[in-house]
N, C-alpha and C positions, 0 to 999 in steps of 0.2 A: 461401300468400302468397309473393309475389316478394320477393327480397332482393338485397342487394349485399354485397360484401366490403369492409370498411373496414380499411385498414392504417394504423396510427399508431405513433409511437415506443413507446407503452405496449403495443401489440398488434402486433408486427412480423409475426406469423404471419397476421394478419387476424382480423376479427370479423364474423360474420353480422349484418347490420342490415336490418330490413324497410324497403322503399321507402316514402316518404311518398306521400300522395295526389297531390301535384303531380308527383312522379317517375313514378308509375304512369301518370298522364295523359300525360306527355311520352313515355313509352315507347310507349304506344298510338299517339300521333301519329307517332313515328319509324317504327314498324312499318308504319303505313298509308302513309306517304310512301315508304318503301323498296319496298313492294309496288307502288305506283303507278309509281315510277321503273322498276322491273323490267319491268312490263307495257308501259310506253312504249318501253323499250329493245327488247323482244321484237318489238313491233309495227314499230318502225323497221327492225330487221334483216330481218324478213319482207318488208317493202316493198322493201328494197334487193335481196333475192333475186328478187322478182317483176319489178322494173325491169330487173335484169341479164338475166334470161331473155327479157323482152320485147325489149330492145335487141338481144340476140344473135339472136333469131328474125327481127327485121326486117332485120338486116344479111345474114343467110343468105338471106332472101327476095329481097334485092336482087341476089343472085348471087355473093356472096363465099362461099368455102369455110369450113367450120367451123374449119380450121386458120388461115386468114387472120383470121377474127373473133377467135379466141382470141389470136393474136399481137398484135392491136390492143388488145383490151380486157382480156385476162387471164381472161375468163370461160370456164370449162370446164363444159359440160353434165354433169349428174350421171351420165348413162349413159356418157359418155366417161371421166369420172374413175373410175367404177366399173371399167371395163375396164382402165384404167391400173393400178389397184390390184391387180386380178387378175393382170395381166401381171407385176407386181412381186412376186408371191408371197403376197398377202393371201388369206385364205379368202373365199368368197362372203359369209359372215355378217359378217366384219370390214369388207369393202368396203361392204356395205349399211349397217352401223352408221355408217360415216364419211360416206357420200354421201347416205344416205336413199333410194337408188335400189334397187329390186328388179326384176331382169329378169323379163320374162314368159316362162313356159315353154311 
C-alpha cells in the first residue's frame, strides 16, 4: 500500500500513514497529468527541431551559406555541431551523445 509521512509535534520524526482512497485517486490523476504534460513537451521540442531544420534547409537552398544561416538563426546542423565537438577534443561517442549525429563510415 502507498503511504505518506506525517510529521506532527507528537511525532517529529514522522509517522507512516496509509493514503486514503481520495489521496490515491488524486495521486493517479497527478501521475496521468504529469505523463501527458511530459509527452506534450517532448512533442513540442521535437517539432521545434523539425521546424528549425526545415527553415535552415530552405535558407541554404536560397543560396545562403551554412555559416550565414547559422549567424542569422543560431541553428547549427547536428553534423556541423558534431565536428565542432570533435575539434574541441570530445570523443566520437561523446559528440554523438550530445548531437544525436553519427557520421557514416
